[in-house]
N, C-alpha and C positions, 0 to 999 in steps of 0.2 A: 643119883644124879638128877638134877632139876629137869623139869619138862618145859623149860623156857630159858631164854637167854638171861645170863646173870653177869654181874660185874666180875666175879671171880672167873667165870667161864670165858668171857670175852677177853679178859686180861691174859688168861692162859693162852688163848688162840693168838693174841697179839705177840706174846713172847715167843711162842713156838714158830711164828712166821718171820722172825727177825732175820733169818738167813735168806729169805725170799723178798721181803719188802721192809723198808725202814719203819721205825716206830711212828714217825710223823704221818704215815699213811692212815693211821687210826686216830679218830677223834672221840673223846669221851663226852657222851650226851645221855641224859636221863639215867646216869649210872652205868652205861654200857660203853664198851670200846667198839666203835663202829668203823668199818673200812670206808675210806673216803671215796671209793668207787663201789657202787652197788650194782647188783645183777637185776636187770629188767627183763620182763617176759611177755611183752605185749604183742609183738608182731609174729607172723608165721602162719603157715598153712595148717589146717586141721587134719593132719594125717599122721600115720605111725612113724614115718621117716623123720618128720619134724619133731615128734615127741622124743624120739631117741636122741636126736641132736641136742635138744634142750636138756635132756637128762644128763648127757655126757658133758655138756657145757657147764652146768651147775657144779658137777663134781670137779671139773678142771678149775673153775673159778675159785672154789673153796681151797683147792690145793695151792693156788697162787696168791692167796691173801685176801680174798673177798668173803666177808662174813655177813654181808647185808643183802638179803634176797627179797625182791619185791614182786608181787603178782596181784591178780584179782580174779574172782570167780568167773567173770565173763571173758577173760582173756583166752582166746582160741577155744571158746565153748567149753571151758573147764579143763581143757587139756594142759594148759600151762601149770595149773596147780598140781595136777596129777603127775606131770613130768617132774616137777620139783619134789613131790613126795617120793617118787622112785629114786631120785638122786640122793635125797636125804637118807633113805633106807640103805643105799650103798655106802654112803659116807660113814654112817653110824656103825654098820655091821663090819666094815673094813677097818674101823678104828682111825679113820682119817679126820674125824671131827666128832664132837659130842653135842647133844642138843643145847646145852647151856652156852655153847660158843657161837651159835648161829642166830642171827636176828632175822626173823621171818615177819613179813608184812603182807597183808592181803586187804581186799576191799569188797564192799557190798553196796548195792544200790541199783545196778542194772539187771534186767532179766537175762539170765544166762541160758543158752541152749546146752544140751547134754551131748557133747562130743561132735555134733554136726547140726546144721540147721534143720529144723523139723519140716516135714512136708506141709503141715498146716499150722501156722503160728497160733491161731485162735484155739484150735483143739489142744495144742501143747500147753498153752497157758491155762486153759480150763482144767485139764487133767493133772497138771503139775502143781498148780497153785490155788485154783479156785475150789476144786472138789475137796482137797485136804484142809481147806480153811486157812491157808497161808496168806492169801491176798485176794482182793476183789478188783474188778475193773475200775471201780471208783478210787481205789488206792493208787492207781497208776497216773503218771505224768508223762506226756509226750509218747505214750504208748510203750514205754520201755523202762521207766524209772520208778522205783518205789523205795521208801525208807520207813515204813510203818514198823512198830516194834516186833510184831509177829514175823514179818518178812525178814527183817535184819537178823532175828534170832535163827530163822531157818537157814539163811545164807551162811551165817557163821558156822553152823553145825555142818553144812555141806563142805565148806572150805576145810574145816578140821578133818573131815573124813577123806577128802581128796588128797590131802598131804600127809595123812597118817599121823596127825599131831593131837596132843591133848590141849595145847595152848598156843595161841598166836601172839607174838610179841607186840605187834602194832596192827590195829584194825581200823581201817578208814571208812568213813562214809564217802562213797564214790561220787564225785561231782554233785554235791547236794544243791549247787546253784541251779541245776536243771529244774528243780521244783519251782523256782521263781518265774519260769516261763508261763506257769498256769495258776499259781496261787499268790495271794497277797503276802507281803512281807510279814504281817502279823501272823498269818496262818503258817508261814514258813518257820518262824521262830517257835511256834507251838510244836510243829513236827520235829524240829531239831531237838527241842527239849525232850520230847517223848523218846527220840532215838538215843539221846545222851543218857537218859534214865535206863534204857535197855542195856547200853554198853557199860554203864557203871555196874549194873547187876552182873554182867558177864565177867567183869574184873573180879567181883566178889566171889563168883563161882569158879574162878581160876581158868576161865576159857580164853581170856585175853589179858594182857598186862597194861597196855595203854591204848588210847584211841585218838582219832583226829579226823581231819578232812583232807582227802586227796582231790584236788581241783584242777580244772583246765583254765577257765576264765575268771573264776570267782575272786582271786586275790590280785589279778592283773588289770583290773578295770578302775575307772574313776568311780567315786562314791555315788554318782548319779546314774550309773548304768543299771539296767534291770537285774542283771545277775551278779551284782557286786556283793562281796562278802566282807563284813567287818570282823576282824580277828578279835577286837575288843568286845564286841557284842557276843560272839560265840563263846569266848572265855567266860563272859559274864553269865551266860546261860549254864555253862558247866558248873560254875560256882553256885548258881542257884540250885542246881540239882544235887551237888555233892560237896559244896563248901570249898575251902582252900585246899583240901586234900583230893580234889577231883583228879581224874586221869586223862583229861584232854591235854595231851603233851606233844603232839606231833602234827605238822601239816606237810603236805606235798603239793608242789606246783611246778609248772614248766619253767625252766631257767636255762638259758643257753646264749650263745653269741648273738642270735637273732631275736631273742625274747628276754631282754634284761630287766623287765619291769620290776621284778622283786627287789632289785638293787637301786634302780634310778627313779621309780615312780613313787612319789609321796602321797599315798592314797589311804593310809591307815591312821586312825586317830588313837593316840595314847595320851591320856591325861590332858586332853584339850589341845594337843599339838599333832600336826600331820607329819608322818614319817613313812619310810619304806616298810614293806612287809618284813624284810630281813631285820631291820632295826627294831620294829615293833615286836617281832617274835623273840628277839634277844632280851628285850626289856621284860617280856612276859614269861620268860623261861620256857619257851616252846621251841622244839627242835624243827628245823627246816630241812626237808629232803627234796632235792631237785630231780624232776623227771625230764624226759626228753632232752637229755644232754647233747645229743647229736641231731635233734629235730628229725627223728626217723630217717637218719642217714643223710639228710640234706646238707649237713655241715661237715661231712666226712671228706670233702674234696673242694678244690677251687676257692679256698679261703684267701682273703687279701694278704699280700706279702707282709704288711706291717704286723700282722698277727703273729707270724712266725718269728719276726724280729724281737717280739716281746715275750713270747712263750717259747723259750729256747730249750735245746737238748732233746727235742722230740723228732720222730721220724715221719709222721703222717699228719694230715690235717685232722683226721679223727682224733688222734692223740692230743693235738693242740686244743680242739674243742672241749675235750674232757678235762684237760688241764685248766682251762679257763673256769669251768664250773667248780671244780674241786678246790681251786685257789681263791674263790670268792669268800670273803669274810661272812660268816653266818650260815654257810652251807655245810651241813654235816656229812652228807653223802651225795654223790652225783650218780644217778641211776643211768645205766647204759644198757640198751637191749643187746643181748648176746645169745644168739640162737645156735651158735656152733663154736667148736673149740678154737678155730682160727681167730674168730672175733675176740674170744676171751684172751688169748695169748697176746694179741696185738694191743688190746685195751689195757690189760693189766701191766704192760710195760710202763705205763704212765705212773703207776704206784711206786716204781723204783726211784722216781725223780721227786725232789722236794717240791712242794707247791710254789708257784711263782711268787716272787717277792712283791711286797706292796708297791715298791717303786716301779717295777715293770708292769704291775697291774694298772697303775695310774697312767703310765705311758701308753698302755693299750687303748684307753679311752681317748687320750690326747691324739693318738694316731688316727682313731676313727673320726674324730672331729675334722682333722686335716683332709 
């Protein structure tokens, strides 16, 4: 059995889930069948009770048709990765899923604590990163972000260990635009190139399958903004590193009813023309994963009435917000934070309903204008 997600494995999972969710809940991207609702693991306390809830929530999500799981090493001080690892162990041992059916993504870039905040940040950083030769204070930006080759390599190995995996399907540089707060764009491109070279080497070693950038502001700003990211430039750097066969294949950015920039803001240049990041990604063959589908629960209640009139057949505002994201052309999966089984069961009901039609999707924007 493969130690990473495959076309055969994800197709098998899709077929096996047909009595739970319809086939159109899955989208084929980068050769994998990916659930249109993905499991997010950002929020939550750093305690054992939350660990257990996350573990059980992941198991339940996979049972209900979610095979896209997203995390980062710094989420809940590495506890989210470890909870996911325990859930995967249960799923695999109980025969509820196999490794080649589940798409796992993680991120590296921010300094992660180990289970809980340290008593002394400086001592922790020196003991954990400086003394072993992993990073130096000069490697850091904003006191918390680093993406040097040695650091990224270390963080990837830690993530693999946390989740008990041999390979991660998607590995993101986490908010690389953070670097632009302190370095020139020329230096930023050099650092990105060094990071991409490291990630390509990890693909060759079988530690990851694809890589990309998981951002907050980078793809949602005007080109004149300090932290703006050009997808065309990043892909160009990846091609410079590894040619047309490079593995820069996925990006992640916030997209929801309150943050629609990926769809409506024409801030990405493609062959001399400006277009949205969703259209640019489609033209470049890059998968787009939406984060913050509920804007950290802020969109789970009190939505305007016209939204419910366009996004029909749903019971709650949280479900409507998820439906908006998964129905947007160009979005492969809508990540939703699900820290307990009740959230999983409510959110995964959306998967049973077809994505909103283009006609209703257009009416949604017309209603907003009114």
